[in-house]
N, C-alpha and C positions, 0 to 999 in steps of 0.2 A: 514592293517593299512597304511593310505596315509601319506607320509613323504616328506618333503621339507627341503632342507638346503640352507643358504644364509650367506653372510658376511656383517656385518656392519662396514665399514672401514671409519674413519673419515678423511682419507686422499683422498677420493673420493668426499667429499663434495665440491660443487662449491659455492664459496663465492663471485664470480665475475659476477654472472648472473643477479644481481640486483632484480628487481621485476618479472624477468621471473621465478625465481625459489623459491619465497617465498610463504609459505603456508598461503592462504587467507581465508581459512574456507569457509564460506557460505554467501550468499547474499538473499535478500528479493526483490521480484519483485512486485511493486503495479501496477495493470493493470486491464484492462477490468471489472472494477466494483468490482473487489476483495476485495478492502479495503473500499467500500462505507459505510458500517453499522458501521465502526469504529468511524465515525463522531457521530454517536448517543451514542455509548458507552462513548465517551468523555464527551458528555454533560449530559446524563442520569445516568452513573454509573462511575464516573471517577476513582474509585479504580480499577475497573475491566480493564479499558483501561490501566491505569498505570501498573498493573501487566502483562498484555499481552506484552507490550513494555519491561518491565524489563526482562521477560523470554527470549526475542529474543536479545536484545541489550545491557543489563546491566550486571553488576558484573565483577568479574577480568578475567573471561574467556567468553567474549561474544561470542555467537553462529553467530550472523549477523555481518558482516563487511562492508557491502555495502548494500545500498538501490537505487533501481533502478525504476523510474517512466516511464512507458510507456505512452507518451501524448496521450490523447484522441482527438477525432475529431467528438462528438457528433453523433456516429454510435457504433452499437453493433460491438465488437470485439471478440466474442465467449462466454463469460459469463455475458456480459452486456455493457453498455454504459459508457464511461469515458468522460467528458465534455472537450471541447477544451478551451484553455487558451485564445483564440482569435477568434472572428467570423466575423472579418472584417480586411483589411489591416490598417485600421485607429484606430483600438482597442488598448488600453492600455491591455497588459496581465493581466489576473486575475488568479493567481496562488491559490486562494482560493476555486475555483470550484474543485469538487472531493476531495479526501482525500490525494492524493499522497504527494504534495508538504508540506502540514502541517504535514504529518506523519514525513517526514525527519526532520521538525524543531523540533518535540517532540522527536524524536528518537536521535538526536543530543544533546538534553539536557541531556541525559543519557549517550550517547557515543560521545564526541566533535568530535573525530577523524574519526567518521563513514565516509566512502566514498559514493559519490553519483554518479548516471549516469542517462541520459535520452535518448530516442528515440522516433519515432513516429509510430503510428500503420497505419496511412493513411494520407490523407490531408483534412484539413477542408473546408468548402465550399467555402470560398473567394479564395482558390487555386486550386479548382477543375478543372476548365477549363484549367488553365494554366499548370497544372500537370497531365492532363488525360493520356497522353502518358506513365506515369509511370507503367500503368498496360498492357503495351504491352510486347512482347517477348524480346525487345531489348531497354528498358528505357535509357540505358547509352547513345545510339546514338539518340533516338527519343525525349527525353525531351531537349527543347532548353536551352542553358545557359541563354538566355533572362529572363527566370523565376526563376534562382537560387536566385537572391537577395531576392525577396518575401519570399520565404521560409526560407532563412537564417534570416530574420527579425523575422519570427515566433519564431524560435529557441532563438535568441538574446534577444527578449523582454520578452520572458518566463524566461530565465536565470536571466536578469536584475531584473524583478518582483520578483523572488523568493529571491533574495539578498535584495531587498528593503523591502520586506513584512516580511522575516524571518532571514535574516541576514547570510545566507550561499552562497556560490558558488558551483555550479555544478563542479564535478571532471572530468566526462567523458561523451562524447557526441557521439552518432552514427547518423550521418546525415541521413543515409539510412532507407528504410522502415524495419519494423520488419518482419523478416522471409522472406526476398526477396529471389526470385529465380535468380534474375538477378542483381547483384550488379551495382550501377551506379558509376563506378571509376571515371569518369570526375567530377561528382558532389561531391564526397568525397575529391577528391584533391581541387577542387575549394572551398569548404567549409573549409577546414584545412587551406588553404592560407588566406581566408577572415578573419577567427577567428584569426589567429596570427598576422595579420596586421592592424586589425581593431582598430581605435583610436577615432572615431568621434561618436557623438550620445549617449553618455553616460551621466547618471545623475552625478551631483557634488559629489564627494566623493566615486565613484564607483572604485573598484580595477581593473583599465583596464589591467595592466600588469599581474595580476594574471588570469585574464579572458583570456588573450592571450595564457596562458599555459594550458588552459583546454585540456585534452588528448582526442584524437580520437579513439573510439573503433568501430570496424566494423567487419563483416558485419551482424551478427545476422542471418545467414541462417538457415533454418530448415532442417536438413539432408544433404543438399548440402554442399560441402566442396571446391569448386573450388575457393573461395575467396583467401585461403591460397596459392594455387599454383600461382595465379595471383600476390599476394604480393612477392613471391620469384622471379619472372620474371620482375616485375616492381619496380625498386629501388625508382622512385619518389613516387610511392604509398606507399611503405614501409617506407619511411622516415617520411611520414606524419601520419602514423597509428602506433602508439606504442603498441596498443592492439587489439587482434582479439578474437572473439568468435563465436561459432555456438551452435545449439540447438539439443537435443534428439538424439545424436549420440556420442558414446564414442570413436570411432576409427577416425584415421587420414585419410587424402587423400592418394591416391595410391602412390604418390610421398613423403609421409612424411612431407608434407609441414609445418604442425603446429609444429611438433617436431623440424624441422630444424629452424623455426622462433624463437622458444624458446632457443634452445641450441646454435645456432650459431649467431642469431642476438639480442638476449635478448629481445624478445618481450613477453609481457605479453599474456597468452592464457586462455580464460574463458570458462567454460561450462555455456554459458550466459542465457541459461534457460534450466531447467529439471524439473522432476516432483517432488512433495513432496510425501511421502508415501500415498498409497491409501488403504483404510480399516484400522482403527485403530487398534493397535496391541491387545488390549483387545478382539476384536472380532476374529482376526486372530488365537489366540491360540485355539479356539474352532473349527476350520475347521477340515475337515475329511481327509485332505492331509497329516496332522502330520508335518508340517512345522514349528510348534511352532511360533515364533515372525518372521519367515521368509517367503519366497516364493516371486512370481512375484510382483513386485511394493510395496514391503515391505521396512521396514528400512532397513534391511539387503541388499535388492536389491539396494537401493540408495547408501548405504555404498559402495557395490561393484562397482557402477558406478563412485563414486568419485575416488576410487583407479585405475580402469581401465582407466578412461579418463585421468589420469596423466600419466600412463604407456604407452599408445597408442599415446596420442596426447598432453600432457604435459599441461592439464588443471589444473590451480592452485586455481580456484574460481569456487563454484558451486552455481548458483542462483535458488531458488525455485520459480516455478510458480504453485500456490502461496505457501507462507510460511503460511499465514493466509487467510482463506475463509470467509471473512466478506460480503457474500452476501446470499441471501435465497437460502437453498438447493434445488436442482432440476434443476438450470440452467446447461450449458454445463460445463464439467469437475468438477461437484460436487463431494465431499467426496474425495478430493486430497488436503491435508493440514498437517501441523504440529498442528495448532490450528483453531478450528471451532467457528466462531464468528457471530451468526446469532439470537440472542435473545437479542436485545438492551433494551427492555421494563423491563427485569428481570435483566439484567447484567450477565447472566450466559454465560459461554463459556466451551469448552471442550479441553483438550489438548490430543494430540496423546503421551502419555508419552513414549510409546515404541519407536516410530519414533524419538521423541526428544532425548532420551537417545542414540539411535544409532549414531546420529550426534555428541552429546557431546563426545562420544568416542574419536572423532578427536579433538574438540576445547578446551576440558577441560584438555588435556594433551600435548598442543603445543601452543605457542604464534602465533595467526593467525594475519597477516596483511601485510604490505609492508616493504621495505628494510630500510626506514628511522625510522621504528618503532621496528627495531631489531626482526622482525618476524622470525619464525624458517624456516629452509629450507627443501626442499625435498632431501633426500639422494637417487638419482635416481638409483645407482646400488644395493640398498637394497629395491626396489620396484618391485612388479610384480603383474600381474594378466593373468591367464590363462582361466578364465571364459568365455564362449562363449556368443555371441550376442553382438549387437552394442546399444541396448536399454535396453529391458528387459532381464536382464542377467540370464536366466533360463537354459541355457544349460551349461554341464560340470561344475556344481555349486560346485562339490567336488575338482575342481582344486585349485591350491594355488591362494591367493589373499591376499596380504599385502603391507604396505606403512610404510616407515621410515621416520620420522621428527626429525631434529636435530637443537639444539640451534646454534646461530651463533659462539659462543666461544666453541662448540663441547663438552661442559661439561655435557649437558642433552640431552636425546633423547626418543622417543616413538615410538613403533611399533604397529600398528594396523592390526589386522588379522581378516578376515571375512571367515566364513565357513557356507554357506547357503545349506548344502548337509546332507542327513542322516547319513554320515560316519564322525567319527572323523579325524583329521588331525593333525600330530605332526611337529612342526618346529624345526630345529636344527640350532642355530644361533651362529655365531662366532664374537666375537668384537676385532678390531684393531684401535688403534690411536683414541681412543675416551673415553669419560667419566671422571669423576672426580678421579677415582682410578682404578686400576686393580680388575677385579671381582665385579664391582659395582652392588649392588642388583637391581633387577627389581620387581617392583610391578605389579601384575597382575590383572586387572579389566576386569570383564566379564559380559556381558548381555545375558541372555537365557531365554527361555520360562519356566513356572512352571514345577514342578516335577510331578504334578498330576492335574487332572481337578478340585479337591477341594481347590486347592491353588489359591491365587490371581494371576491374570495374571501378575503383575509386582513384584511377591514375589523374583524374582532373576535377576532384572535389575541393572546394574551397581554396582555390589558388588566387594569389594577387596577380589578376590579369594584366593590369596596366594603371598608370596614374595619369588622369586628365586634367589638363590646365585650362579652365574656361577662359573664353575671349569675350570682353565686354560682358562679363558675368553670365555667359552662356556656355552650355556645353551640350555635347551628343553623346548619347550612351547607346550602344548596341546590346541587345540581349538576344543570344542565339536560341534556336529552337531547343525545347525541352531543356530549360536551365534556370538558374536562379541567380541573380546578380544583386550585390550589395554595393552602392557607391557611397562613400563615406569621407568625411574630413578627418576622421581619426587616422592617426598613423600607428598601425599596429603589425607591421611585417615582422618585427622582431618579437612580437608577443607570443611565446611557446604555447599559451592556451587557445589562441586564435589559429596559429598555423595548424593545418591539417596534419593529423597522424591516425594511422588507423587504429581503432580501439579494440583490443582483444582480450580475452580471458588470460589471466596468469597461469591457468591449468589446462592441460590436454584432458579431452573427454575420455571417459571409460565406462564400461559397463558395470552396473551394480553387482558385484560378486563378492562375497565375504570370505570363505575359506573352503578349500576342497569342493565339494559338491553343493555347499550351501550357498544359494544365491543372496538370501536375507533371512534373518531371524530376529525376533523381538519378544523379549518377556516383559517389556515395559518396567523393568527395574531401574535401569539406566545408572548401573553401579559405576561404569567408567567415567560418567559425568559429574561435575559438582554437585553438591547436595541441593542447591537451590535451581537446578536445571528445569525442573517441572514447573516450579513456582513462576520462574521468570517467563515461562512459555505459557502460562495459564493453562497448565496441564496437557498442553498438545503433544500427542505422540510424534515419534520421528517420521519423516519422509511420508506423511499421509496427507491427503487432501479430502475433506469432507464433501460429499455432493448432496447430502440430506441429512437432517438430524445433526447431532453432535456426538462425536466419539472423543472422550477424554479419559486420561488416566486417573483413576481413582483408587483410594484404598479401600479394600473389602477384606474382612476378617484378617487384618494385619498384613495383607499382601497387596501390592499393586496389580490392577488389572485395567485393561482397556474396556470402558464401558460406554454403551450408548445411553446418553443422560436425558434424552427427551421423550417423555411419554405422551400419550394422546392428549392428557390434560394440559400439558404445557406446549403443545404443538402451536406453531406461530400462525397468525393470521397473514400468510405469506404474499408477496408482492403480485405475482401473477399465478404461478403454479409451482408446486414442489412435489417431489416423490418421497418415498420411505427413505428411512436413515440408510447411507451407504457411504463408503468411503473408497478412495483408490490409494494404491501403493505400488512402488516398484519402478521397474525400467521397461520401456516398450522394446528394447532390444531381446528380452526374454523369449526363447522359443519353446523347448520342450521342458516341462517342469512340473512338480507336484507341489501342493499347498496343503499344508496339515495345519489345522486350527484345533487347539484346545479351548473348548468354549462351555458356557453354562447358560441355559435359559433363564428368563425372568419368570418365576411362577407365582409372583405375588402382585403384580400390576393387573388391574381388572382388564379382563379381555372381552372386547365386543365382537369378535368373531373368532372362529376356530382356525382360520388361515391368516389371522393378523400377526401371530406371533411365531416367527421362523428366524432361520439364521441360513445365509447363503453365501457361496463362493463363487465368484467369476473369474473366468481365465481369458487371456489374450485380449484384454481390452485396449482399443486404440482410439474409438470414437465415442464420445460421452456427451452428446449435444444436450440431452434432456435431464442428465443427472440422476441415472437410474442404475440400480444393479444390473438389471437386464440389458443395458447398454453392452455389457461383455458379451461376446458372441455365445459363450458356453457358461451356463450357470447351473448350480447344484443347490437346491433348496431343501432344507429339512424343517418341518413344521412342528410345533409343540405337541400335536397330536399323533405324531409319527409319521404323517403322510411326507412323501419325497417327490421331487420334481427334477427332472433334466430338461433344461430349456436350451435351445440353439436358436440364435437369431430372434429372440423374444416370442419363440413358439414352444410349447411343451412337446417334447418328442418321446418322453417316457415318463411312466409313474411308478412308485414303489411304495412299500410301507415298512416302517420299523416297528416291530413288535415291542411291548412293554417299555416305552420310552420313559425313563425315571428323569423327570425335570429337576429334581434335587441334586442330581449328580453332574460332575463335569464329563464331557464327551469329546471323543477325537474324531474329527471329520477330515477326512482327505479327498481332494479332487486333482485329478492329474491329467495331462494332455501330452502325449507322445506322437509326433506327426498328427495324423487324423484320428487317432485311437484316444478315446476318453474313458477314464475309470472313475468312480466314487465309492467311497467306504465310510462306513459309520461304525465307530467303536471297533474297528478292524473287520467288520462284515461287509462284504461286496453289496452294494446297492445298485449300481449301473456300470455296464461295460457296453460302450458305444463307439461305432466306427463311422464318421462322417464322409460320406461320399458325394456331396453336394455343396460344392464351392466351399471347402474347409479353410479355416483361419489358422495361421502358424506362429504367430508372435503377438506380444502385448503383455500389458501390465495385470495386476490382480485387483479385484474389486471383493469388498466384504459388505455385507448388508443384513439388516433386521428390520423388524417391525419397530413401532414406537414403544419399545421395551427396554428395560435396563439389562440388555443382554451383556454377558460378560466375555471377553476374550483374554485368556490367561496366557497363551503361547501362540505365536504365528511363525511357522518355519516354511521357507520356500526353497526347495532343492531342484538341481538339474535331474533329469531322469537318469543319466549316466554320468559319472564323474569326468569322462573324456569327451562329452558332448560338445558339439560346436554351437556357436552363438552369433547373433549377428554383432559385428564389431563397428560398423558404420553404416550410415544411411546416406546415399547420395540423392538429393533432389533433382528432378528431371532437368532443371535449368542449371544444375551445378557445373562449373567449368571443367570438371573432370570427365564429363561425358561429351563426345564428339558425334556430331549428327551430319549425315550427307543425305541428299535425295529430298523427297517430298515430305517435310516436316512443318508443322505449325505449332508454336510454342505460345501458350496463353498464361497470363497472370492475373491476379486480382479476382480470383473465383471464390467460391464458398469455403466456410471454415473446416469442411470435412476432407478437403485435399490438402496434403502436406504443402505448407507454404503457400497454399492458395495458386499452384501452378499445375498444369498438365502439358504433355507434349502428345501430338497426334501424328502418327506415321501413316501415309497413304501408300498402298503398294503400287508400284509404277513399272511398266515395261520399259519406257524411255531411259530412265535413270534409277538404278537400285536404291531403295530406302534402307539406309543402315543406320545404327548406332553403335559406337565403340566405346569401351572404357577399359582400364587396367585396374587390378587389384591384387592383393596378397592374402591368400586364404584357400578355403576348401570348397567354396561354393557362393552362390548368390541366389536371390529370389527378385523377381519382378513384380511391381506393386501398381495397381490402378484398375478401376472398375472399367469393364469393357461394355461399350453401348451398342457395338456391332462385332461381329465375328471377324477373327483373322487368323493367319497361319504365320508362324515365325521359323525362320532357320537360325540355329544357334551354333556358333563356331567358337571354340576354344583354343587358343594356341594354335591357330590355322588349321584345326581339325574340326570338321562338322561332328557335334555330338547328338544333334536332334534336327533331322531335316524338316519335321512337321511338328512342331510344338503348337498345340491349340490352347490359348490362353483361357483360362476359366472366367466366367462373367464376374462373379464375385460382387463386391461392394466397395465403396471408397475405402482405402487404406488396406485393402486385401490383397494377398499375394495372388498373382494370376499365373505365375510359372516359377518354377524352382529348378535349379541345377546344383545338386549336391554330390559329395563323394569325390571332389577332384583332389589331387595330390597337393599338400600344404606347400605352396609355391607362389611365386608371382605369375599371373596369368593375364593374357590379353584376350578381351571378349569382343566378338562381333556379332550383331543380331540384325537380321534381315526381315523385313515385313514382306512376306511372299505373296500374300493376298488380303484383301479386306483393308480395314482400318485399325491400327492397334494404338491404345492409349496407356501412356506410362506416367506414373505418378513419381515414384522414387524407386531406387534400386537398393536392396538391402545387401551388404557384403558379409559373409558368413566366414568364421574361422573356427 
């Protein structure tokens, strides 16, 4: 039995450290396209939108106490493009673009005291040349002070616009680049002084004195920790920067700089970007590793990070990137969230109830916040973490991991204990100078995986396990394997907010289909919406997510069109890399469809390449890690010189030419996929006719793209190939409880983001015991998805009849169909699949109706 002893001594509580020692709970980062689809939930299904915000920001025990907006620059910053609030030095900032600033406004209606923060990912186009040296190895010296004012004005105008538009003032600003490797110390000091002394150029009624008191938070480094050492060495910097933070690392610098900043100088230290749990807990409990609700990148892992980051580097606030994934899955960092929000037409969303409750083991049992809110404090002497690792805390997981939080009056306290190992751990705790009374009872709340595979995944989440009564101010607390426990003096058994209930969407999911054979159409007029619909959305079109550039609804010749607004002149100095403008739209359940676009080339913007000005349509996109048009497996591109390309898996497979292309006219472009047959037309003329016989792809969304030109899209129409065509109605993850496995299977979770839900199941053929999977469905067919690294043969039976004795799964790629069974009678079916030879890999099963 693993055992640990420690003392909870109220006399050790530091009440003079102010915000350096308050428990701040968690924060929500809105960035890199991650909140984009929330705009559509807000308009299409307001009840879902309100419920999502209530889960995160509402109630008496709010999970999120800060919302941070990472300002975009119209370039992809890993999962998509966040629009810039300004595109020229003369612009008035527009904070309605993107979702971040209005998300703050809506969250503040629920939680008025919510804190806010901003930083930038890069530099918008109008600052690109001036700030080019920021991407050198020594930007602190190479970026001239002459360009500081222009950057400051972008921040200032954005802050002022947020106040004038939504009525709130930002609380924290990081002047430096997100995840900089080389902090700009001169710039940070200059910015702090400019902010503190700025008195001119504000609108009437603006709270200038409050603006001057905005706090500086820096430097948001990624792994690097030298900023803390510089803070200790540079008093002038330390005075100007009251809050510090860094990303994806629990530990301090070698000199313990961040611990010293908190303990000796009372600076706030933030875990200013960390992961959300990866792979929902309902899938994790079915994995072969036996970790239950735990394991690498699980809710228990994140809980351990919160504890260890305080113990090792005094982090008092943990920010999720992202808390909500309101982008289409398949982009970089997919399946990393507390709430998945990517079905705006239905209003359906999914909550990781396991990950959420792991976090609520902290915030439900302590008042999170800042010093002036009477927030609870960390009792440093009663906190410890011996779990190894600096990010994925998977080594020595059986080691002690606990955190003690105390109310400022020392009357109440809560101890959070995490055990993500296969062995139980017992804690012996002694209490001194604390509590309302001697031997004050402790209520022990526990979250752990189900007892058996037949139990619901959440059958033992956040239950009041027992009430312990100390003897001689001593108590023993058992923490079971792969569980989290909160032992608290608070009496919350009757608190409905604390009692566990499964959180689910009020809406059932459905496929995006509009009427008849039309799956989706948009002429960008939005007549069925209020007159201010586009204004309130910053001219964001419905159901689209930008992956490069910026596509906005604009008025051209008295008519609204969708226009790509970033030209080469205004292209951003991006964060790391970004590709040409493109957007994603639609439902990844679509199979056979045609896309027709009425579009017009930009013939006025100066061209630096005959191949730079083009328009493209991508079909069946499911994975888009780099944010490119060519992430779609099939792409049809037409260039302004008449050249045409047909692209499959990023390789040109055919070329053609359109004669006498008139750039002054509007053109009709059509691209269709029916099974493995693709056709492309330009103004009614056939351009390509292609049959894919090498690992074809059969389902996915639509992508549209152009060069850095003001290309116009006047009409988008997506239709089924046939009005009675079948379509994917549901997708079962390989670890979904609807699938039953027997035989030689290995189930893995926490994998890369190109796998659905980061899970895979491997079935090995065996002579001793057949390797089967079974599932039931209602419909006319199904497809099996998963990249095959070795060959295998499958026997497929439907309703006890063998329909394929020797199915050879195609190799394919991640998220690609490796086998299909179509044309079954429309009815309920029982399916059995046997691995006859080799090793078969399953990612998901698409059910077709």
